[in-house]
Structures are given as structure tokens and as C-alpha cells.
N, C-alpha and C positions, 0 to 999 in steps of 0.2 A: 469296556465301555459300550460294546455293540448294542446292548439292550437298554442303554441310557441316553436320553437326549436332554440337554439343558440349554435354555435360550434366554438371552437378555439382548435387547436391541435399543441402544440409547437414542436412536432416531424415531422410535415408535412411542407415541405418547402413552400407550398402554403400559410400557415397561419403564418409562421415565417421564414424569410429568411434574413441572413444565419442562419443555425441551431446552437444552443449551445452558448458557450462563444464567445465573440467578442472583438476585439481590440478596443482601444480608437479611437475616432473620425471616426467611421464607421457608415454606414447606415444600419438600420434593418427595413425591411418591415413587419409590423404586420397586420393581417387580422382577421376579425370575420364574420361568416356567420349567418344570421338571417332568419328564415323561419316563417312568420306569416301573417295573414290576418288582424291583428290589425294595428292601426296607430303607427309608430315609431316616438316618439317625439324627442329622442336624443340618441346618442351613444358616450360615452367618453372612452378614455384610461386613466386609473388611474395609474400613474407612481410615484414610490417613492424609496428613499433609507433610511438609518437610521436617516436622518436629515430633509429631505424635502419631500413634497408630492405635485404632480401637476396633474391637470385634463386637458386633451387635447381632443377637439372635433375631431371625426373621420370623414373621407371623404367617401361619398357614391361613390363606384367605379362601382357597377353593380346592376341592378335590372331586374328581370324577373318573372312576376306573383307575387308570394308571397315570392320569394327568393331575399335577399338583401346581398350584400358584401360591408363591410366597411373596410377602411384601414387607416393606419397612418405610415408615414415614420419617424422613430425615429433615431436621430443622437446621437450616444453614446458620453459620456462626454470626454473631453480632458485628464482627469486624471482618473486612475483606480478607479473603484467603484463597488459596488454590487447593482444592480437595481432589483426592484420587480414591477410587474404589474398585473392588472386584468382589466375587462371591466365593465362599468356601463351603462346599457341599460334602457332607459325610454320608455316603450311601454304602450300605452293607459293610460298614467299618472301613471303607476306603475313601480317602479325600480326593475330590475332584475340584479343580478351580475353574471358574468361568470369568474370563476377563476380556479385555479389548483385543482387537486383531493385532498381529505382529507389526502391522504398518501404522498402528496407533491412530487410525482414522475414525474410530467410533463405529456405530451401527451394530450389526449382528456380531456377537462376540465369538471367541474361540474357547475351547476347553484345554486345560493344561494339567499335567501331573505335578508341576511345581513352577514357581516363579512366573505367575501370570502377568501379562501386560495390563496395567490398570486403565480404567476410564477416567476422564477428567471432568470436574465441575468447577467452573470459574465463578467465584462468589465475589461480587463487586459492591461498591458503595451504594447504599439505598438512595434512590432518586437521581442517580447519575444520568446526565444527558450530554449530547453534543449539539452545537448550534445547528439549527435547521438550514440556515443560509448555506452552510458549508456542504451539507449533504446534497444540496441542489446545484452544486457548482461543477464547472469544468476548469481545470487548472492548465495554464500554459507556463512551462518552465523556460526561463531565459538565462543563458550564459552571456552576460552583458557584453563582454569584449567581442563576441562573435555574432551578435544579433543585428545591429544596425548603427552606423555612424550618423548621428543627427546633425553634424556640422555641414552647412551648405557647401562649403568648399572641400569637404571630406578631410580636413586637416585633423591631425591627432591631438587630442586635448591633453596638455601637460604631460608629454612623454617623459618617462623615467630615465634616469642615468643607467648606462650599461645595459640597454635593452635592444632587442631586435624588432624592428617594425617591418611588417610585410609590405612588399611593393605593390601587391594587388590583392583586392578583397577576396578573390577566388583562389589564392595560393593555398596549397595543401599545408596544413599545420605540421610542425616538426619541433623537436626539442634539440637545443644545442647543449650537449652534455660533455663533461669531462670523461674521456674514454676509460680512465682508470678508476675513478670513484663513482661514476654515473651521476655526479652532482650537476645540477642545472647551472650552466655558466652564464647564460643570458636568457632572461625571460622574453617571450615573443608576444607581440600584440598586433591586433588588426585595427583597433580604434573604435570599437563599438562603445556606446555610452548611454547615459540615462536620457539624454535628449533624443537619441535614436528610439528608445522605448516609447517616449512621449509621442514622437511623430508617427509611430505605428499603432497607436491605441485604436484608431478607427479600423485598421486591418484586423486587430484582435477582436474588436467588437463585432465586426462583420462575420468573422469566423465562428462566433458564438461563445467566446471565452468570457468568464466572469471572475477568474482569479489569476493573478500573475504571481508566480513564485520565482524570485530572483536568487540566483546563486550569489554568494557573498559579494557585497558592494562596499564594505568598509575598507579603509586604507590598508594596503598590503603591497608587498614587493612583487608577487607573482601575478599571472594573468587570471588564475582561478580564485585567488583571495581567501583561500583556506588557511593562510598564514597571517592572521590578523595583526596589523600594526597598531591600530587605534580603533576600538569599538565604537567610539563616539564621533567618528569623522568619515564621511563618504570619500572614497578614493578620488583623488583629483583628476584621474584619467576618465572617470565616469561623470563627474560634476561636483555639486556641493549640496548642502542640506536644503537650501532654498529651492534648487531645481528639483530635488527629491520631493519636497512638499508640494510643488506644483504638479509633479507626476501623480502623486496621490490624489490631489484635488481633481485633476482632469480624468483620471481613471475612475474615481468615484462618481463623477458626473455621467459616466457611461455604465454605471453599476458594475464596475470592475474593482475588486479588492486586491490588495498587495500583501504578500507574505514574504518575510525575509529569512535568509539562511543564518542560523546562529551557530557559530563555531566556538564552543565553550570548553572543550576538553584540552585544548592547547592554544597557544598563541604563536605568532611568528618569532623567530630569533631576532629578526630585524624589526623591532617594535619599540614603542615607548616604554613597554613593560620590561623587556629583556635587554634590548639595546646592545646586542652583541657586536655590532659594527660601528657603534658610536655615531649613528646617523641622526640621533634625536637629542634634544637638549635635556631630556629627562635623565635622571640617574637610574639606570636599569639594573635589574637583578644580576646580570652578567658582570656588570662593572663594579658593583659594591655590595657587600653583605649588609650595608646600612640602607640600601634602597628600600623604599616602602613596598616594592614589589617582590623583594627577595623571598618572602615566606610563601609566595604563590607557587614556587617551583621546588623540585627535588634535586638537589645537587649531590652527587656521589663523591666527587672530587673537584672541589670548586677551583676555577669556574668552568672548566672545559668538559667535565663529565657530568651529565644531567639526564634525567628521564625525558624521553621524547617520544612522540607518536610514531609507533612502529619503527623505531630506530632512526627516524629522519631528523637529523640535527637541526634543520631549519624549523622544526615544529616542537619546541619544548613543551612537555606536558605541564598542566597546572594542578594544584590541589584545589579541586572544586569546592570543597567544604571549608577551606581556609576562610576565616571570618572576614578578612579584608577583601578577598576575592569575591566572596558571596555578597558582601555589601555593595561592592562596585558593580557587579553584574546584575544583581537582583534587588537587594533590599533598600539601598539608598533612595531618597526621594527622586534624585536624578540618575538612578541606576541605568545601565544600558537597556534593560527591558522596559523600564518606565519611559525613558527618553524616546525610544522609537515607537512604542505603542501610542504615546501622546501625539506623535506626528500623524497618526491615522492608519498605520498598518493594522492588519487584522490577525496577525499571528506570526508564529515562528515554525520553521522546520529545523529541528535540532540535529546537527551533524553528529555522526557516530554516537547515537544515543546509548549504545551498549557501554560506552566508556564514561558516561555521566552517572554519578551515584543517584539512587532513587530519591534521596533527601534533597539533592540539588534540583531534580526535575519537579518534585512536589513544590518546592519554594517558588520555582520559576512559574509553574502553572498557577499557583495561588496569586502571585503578584500580577501576572498577566491578566488573569480573570478579574481581579479586583479593579484594575485600571480600565479594562474593557470586558464586560461579562460575555460578549459575543466573540471574543478572540479565540483562536485555536492554537494548539500545540501539537505538532506532528513530529514523530521520531523517525530517524533513519534506522530501520530495523529490517534485516533481510530474512528472518526466520519467523516462526509462529511467535507472535509477541506476547501471547497469553502465558506461555510456560518457558520463555527464554531464560537460559542460564548464561551469564557472562561473568568471567573472572570468579567462577565457583559460587556465584550468588544468584538466587532466583530473583528475576526482575518483577516489578509490580506495575508495569506499564498500563495494564488494562484493568486495574482493580478500582479505578474511579477517581484517583487523585493526581494522576500524572498526564498521560497522553490521550488526546482525543482521537488520534489517528497514527498510523505508521505507513511507511512506504511499502506497498504490497508487492514486493519482489516475488513472493511465492506465486502470485497470479501469473506473472511473466514466465517464471520457470515452468509452471505446470502447463501453460498453453504451448510453450515452445517444445516441451517434451512430448506433448500430444502430437504436434506437427512433425516432430522427428521420429514418430512411431515408437518412442520409448515407453509410452503408456497409452492405454486405450481409453475409450469414452467412459467406461465404468470406473476406472481408476481416477480419471479426471474428476468425475462426479464425487467420488469418495474423498479426494483431497480437498475439494472445495467445501464439502459437508463438514469436514474436520474443523475448518476455520469458522464456519457458520455456527458450529456447536460450541467451540471454545471461546469465541469472542462475544462480549456483551453486544446486544443488538445495536445500540447507538454507535459503538466502535466499528462494527461490521459495515454499517451503512455509511461510515465516514472514511473507510480505508482509501488511501491514495493508490488507485489502480494504475500502475505505470507499465509501459512496454519499452520505453526508452528513457534514458537519463544520461548525465555526464559520466557515469561510472560503468556503463555497459555499451556493448556494440550497438550501432544503429540497427533498428529493426529491419530495414530493407536489405541491409547487408546480410543479416542472419537468414532472412527468408531466401535470399539467393543461394546461400550455402545449403539450406534445406532442399530447395528445388534441384540443385545440381546433384545432391546426394540421393534423393528419393524419386526423382522423376526422369523419364526419358525425354531429353531435350532434342528436338528436331524441328523440321520445317512446320510440323503440325502443332508442336508444343513450344511456342515461343517463350523464352525464359522470363521476359518481363510480364507477359500475360499470366504465366503461372504465379509469379511473385505477387502480382496485383491481386489475384484470387486469394492467395494465402494471406495477404495483408487484409483483405476484406474479412476473412474468417477471424483473424486475431483481433482486429479493431472493433468488429461488430460486437464481440463478446466484451471487450474492454469498455465500450461506451454504453452498454446496456446492463452491465453487471451491477449489483448493489455496491455502492461506494462512489468515489469521486475520481473520474478519469483524469490522468495527467498526460498532456501532450508535450513532448520535448521539442523545443523549437527546431524547425526544419524537417521534422519527421513528416509533417503534412505535405512536404514537397517531394518526398522520395529521396531526401538527402541520405547519402551513404557514408559509412566509416566504421572501421574496426575499433578496437579499444583505444583509450587515451594515448595520443592526442587526436587520432583520426575522428573520434566521435564528437569532437569539439570544433569541427569546421564551421565556417561562416554560413549564415543563411543565404541561399542563392537567389537574392532579389533579381527578378527579371528572367530567371532561368528555372522557374518552378515547373515541376511536372503538374500541369493543370488538371489532368485526370485524377491524380491522387489527391491534389488539393481540394477539388470539388467533392470527392468522396468524403474526406474528413469533414468538410463544411456541412454537407448534407446530413451526415451522421450526427454531428454535434447538434444541429438544429432540430433533428427528429427527437433526440434526447431532451433538449430544452423544452420542446413543445408537449412532451408526454410525461405527466407525473408518475405513471406506472413504471417508467424506465429509470426513475430516480429514487422514489421512496415507496414504490409498490411492493407487494408481496413477491416472494421468489420461490419457485418450485422447479427443481431440476428434472431434466429428462435425458435419457441416453438410449440409443438404439444401435445395435451391432457394435463393432469396435470403433467405427469411424464417425458416427453421427452423435453429436452432443448438442444440448440446448436447454432451454428453461422457459417457463412462463413467468411473466411479470404482470401483475394485475392489481387493481384496486376494486374492492367490493365494499358494500355497505356505505359507500360514499365517504370513506376516510382512508388515509394511507396508513402505513405501519406505525406512524407516530401521532395518530389521531388528528391529523390535519384534514379539514374538509376537502375532498376532491371528487371529481366525477368518476363513476365506475368506468373501468376500461380493462382491456386484456391485450397483451402483446405476447407473441410467440417468437422466440429467437432460436434458430436451428442452423447448424453448420455441418457440412460433410467434408472431411479432410481427404477422403479417398480420391486418387487421381483417375480411377477407372470405373468405380461402381456407382450405379444409380440405385437408390433404396426406396422401397414403398414404406411410408410412415403412417401409422394409425395412432391417433391420440383421442382419449376419452375426454370430452368436454361437457358432459351432462350437467356439471355443477355451474355452468355458465350460460346465461341467457343471450346468446349471440347466434347469428345465422350465417355470417360470412366473415372471412378474413382477407385482407388485402396486403400484399407484399409492398411495403413502402420503398423498397429498393427497386421494384419493378411493378408499376401500377397495373400492368396487364395480367399479373399473376394473382388471381383471386381463387379462394378455396371455400366451397360451401360446407357448412356443418350439417351433416345429415344424421338424424336420430341420435344427436349428441356426440357424434364421432367425426373427427377430422381425418380424411383419407387423401393422401397426396404423395407425390414423388419428389425426392431431392437428388439432383444431379451431382456428378463428381465436382469437387472443389466449389461447392455452392454455399452461399450464405444467405439466409432468409430472415427477414424481419416482418412478420405478419402482425397487423393490428386489426382488432375485431370491430365489427359494426353491430350495433344493437338491432334486434329484430324490428323495434318500432322506429328505427331511423331509416329503414329501407323504403 
């Protein structure tokens, strides 16, 4: 192969046009470049999905000396699908394959003697869009019991039987378990409620929040409420439906929308549906095979052996496609979905979307959208949602009929691996490009970009671990100073990246905590780290004030192993979704190195600007000279430059 070079680059519009995911029934031009002085016997495009594989002869488009360009005009199918491809080249009667990199990130391909890794083309529903209001949002996630008690006397609203109530709001959370079975013996509560959320709306408005995502609020035995007891009733420790409607009304008056957590792959065993402990008047599936809910569940040996979520007996699984269950949750006029959408919520976050059948999600999305065309459906997905396989089945999340967004844990993983020095800036760039290529444009700009949640360690705790592991901590390098610099790096990217940033309650105060239950500690009212809080507030408002940071174009940059960033910009006075906007340019750049200062040069000849100002430090201004930006970035620095028009100076 020494005298043969073969090139395909899926990120280069010469080799693949258009870039990325494509609508149904569209043309895609694919090219491959071959440089060889051997005889080329044949060049084929190998195209396949999960069911069929086809070989298409490619056309010779151009020849000059030993350089050959072959092309193929691919018509995408009329129905959404996930396509894969590679190239089979026969040279001098020897087969060479050109495919994706072994890391499956796209871009410049690799050559293989056999079993090439394929490129991906996501083919989605023609005309598919996501709501513009959502793409312009900042989400605040609230674990209600731990956020704020709105009762003036701080009394606990309707405490449950056999529970543990903390004596002090600042107590460290803990589980009271059976040491032999690990079963929760008493659920613990602090007393946060919906009245508390209502009383803190002005705080959230001032912070710059315009979406509240509530962890489950329906009746349930636990503090986390993922063991639903009644989908149509607010838990009495949180309030009631009239209070919830007031919360929606007051939030709406501040231009804040509310999204609920939908837990539809399982119910609680202590529920009106299962009623294992006979705490409800209803005839539950556990009590009788004649229960109207019996067909919702899978009993292996009635009544004590049944399918449950990850083996947790408190969480019996449901048959989501059971007609009775489907009607109750989705299709009935007063279904769970319809009931709550009609109260004014703007959408759902679907818990464990991997365990919900595609047909269920499609029905839920259809009904939710028919009730409110601007509502959103977000899936809890931890991997690449475009090609996800769960329970041996390829998922259809982003083909246009299911999810508007997913929880972008991949962003969190990639950024933390970057800070841990497990990957460098180029690899970070490639991993993000892979998502950009695989996700439909509207989905990519609607991704819920999170750094913290109720399922992972608190970000400040993780950054302390990174600092202790990677940095020399001494009198010159204060641990909190280093952690704050690391926090600026990771959150600057989170809040300026395409998509919708999510702020987990308390992270804006520097709240710490390892995994559950520590990551579900109470918001430290009156004891906030004001420096961190002001950083978040400033960053959110900068995002809210700049269209380019929300729906502008995105062009990645990387320098050395430690310096990563991108341009966000609007040109021709429209954003990525044809919404009229004023032209603007933002440069985001971070340096994770604890010791190195780097000289950075960026070509900006395509932009008609003369100066950039660092909005995180107004004294830091950089002139654009002869179309080039030339400046230095110090160790552990995070920069957000925003350009000034020549005619504005």
C-alpha cells in the first residue's frame, strides 16, 4: 500500500455534501480520492443499514496523472433510516477498504485490509424541527425536597408515615438501609416543596433561567419520586394541583417554562396500580389478577415474582405497549400526558428512555405535540442517541418522530476526560464533531448540555479530585483557586456550546457531593459561594444577551494538546434556523494546562471586525491585524471574546 493513498473526509464538503444528518429523499454527493500509479480495477460504495447491504459502482469524475476522483450521488430513502457506508477499492487485483477511523468519530478515514469501520448518515423525517424557544433556553433542574421549604414556619407539609425528617436543613443526606438486603427502611425528607419553588422564582429569573425542570413531583413513597404511586396527583408533601397551576402561572409571567419528569417504564410497588402494601383503596395488580392494572405488569410467579427495574422490587416494570396502559398514560382524553400538558407545562423529560419502546415514545410525542405544538420531549440517554442500541434494538430517537433532545452526558464525559488529561484538545474536537455529524441540526442545537444532575457527582467535588490528582497544591496554588479556574473552563464551554445548558440546583453555589445521596444535598440558602454564584449569573446573562451563543454557527478550534475552543457567529443577519439576527462573532477559548502559556494565532479574514473584547475581563482587548488574531492564553485561563464591528469603533 506504500504507493497508494486513498482519501475520504466526511467533514469536508468536497468529499461529502451536504455535511452530517440529511432529510429523507435528498441527494448526497460522496467522493473518494485515490492516488496511485497502479491500475484501478474497480471502486464501489458499500451502503447498508441494519437490514440490507448494497454495492454501487462509483463514477470516475476526474483524472490527472496518478490522481483519481470517483463520486457517487446517493439519494436518501423516503423513510427515516440510519445508513452506513465505506468504500471498496480494487487496485492491481487487491482489495483495499476505506472507512471511518477506529474511534468512529468521522472525518479523515483509515484504510483496512478487511472489516472497515463504517461512516454514518442519519436520515431523518423531512421538515423536522424543534421549538425555537427551547433552543434559546437555560434550564434549572430542581430536586424539590432539597431546594426550598416555602412554609413560613418551615413546617413539613403532610409528612409521610415511617419516614425520617432531618432536624436541620444543612444536615448531610443519608440512607437508612437494611444492612442485609440494602433495602431502604425509612425514606428521608427535608421538606422542600412547590411553594418553595414558587417563592424562589424571582431568584431564578434574576439568575437568567427560563426553564425549570422538576424531578418527579407525582405522589410516591420515596424522596426522589421515581417510584410513582399516582401519575395524576401531586405528592402531598410538595403541594397539590392548584398550587402547581399557580406555580406555572407565576413562572409564565416571568417567561419561565416548566418541564416535568415522566417515569413511564415502571411504577412504584406502593401505588394505586400495584398496591403491594394495601395502602390504597384501589384493587392493585399485586392483590388480584382481576385488577384492571394486572395486565400492565409481568408476573413470573404471581404475586411475589415479577419483572422490576434493575431488580429493585419497589419498582415493578410495566408493559408500555399494553393497550390499557397506553391509553391511561397517552391516548385517553384525560391521559397523564394530556392532563399535565393542559395545565401549562411545556414538555417532558423521559426517565430511562432506553427502556421505553420506540412506539411508546412516538405516541407520546404525537399526543404531546397535538396538545401543544411547542412542547418538547427530552430523553434520558447517556450515549450517542443517533445510533444507540438498547436491548438488542436500534433506537429511533433522532429520526424525527420521537425525541427533540437528550441529556448530553457525552459532553460532560468528554470535558471531564479533557481535564483529567485522558484526551487532548484534538480528540475532544473529534468527539464533538462526531455528534455534530450524527445528530440532525435541530436536535444538536436542542441538546440538554449538563455538567451536573441527580445521577452524578457534583461538579465542584469532581474538580477538586482533578485538582488534587493533576496539580501541585501548595501556598502558591490554592485548591479552591484552581477549582474555580477549572470550573470556569468547563462551564464556559457548557454555556456557550450549541444546545441548551442545564444547571443542577446548587451547583451555582459551589455545592459539593459525591454520588447519591450526597449529590442530593439541600441548597445552601444564606451560605452560597458568592464568587461562584456571580460567575454563573454573569455567564448566563452573557449567553442570554448574545444570539450567536445560542443559535449561531459553530466552528471548532484546537491548539496544542491543552487549548480548545470554537467560534460562534451570525452572518448574513440570520441565525442557523433563518431567524433574523444582527451579525456577531464570539470566540471561546480555554487552556487546561496548569503551567504553559500559549501564543494563539487565528485567521479571521472572513469576518469584518477589528477588535475583540473579553467579556470576562473587559481590560483584555485584542486587535485583528491583517485578518489575523494574535494573542496569548495563560495557564488555566478561559476567554470569551466578542467582536466589535469596524464601523462601530
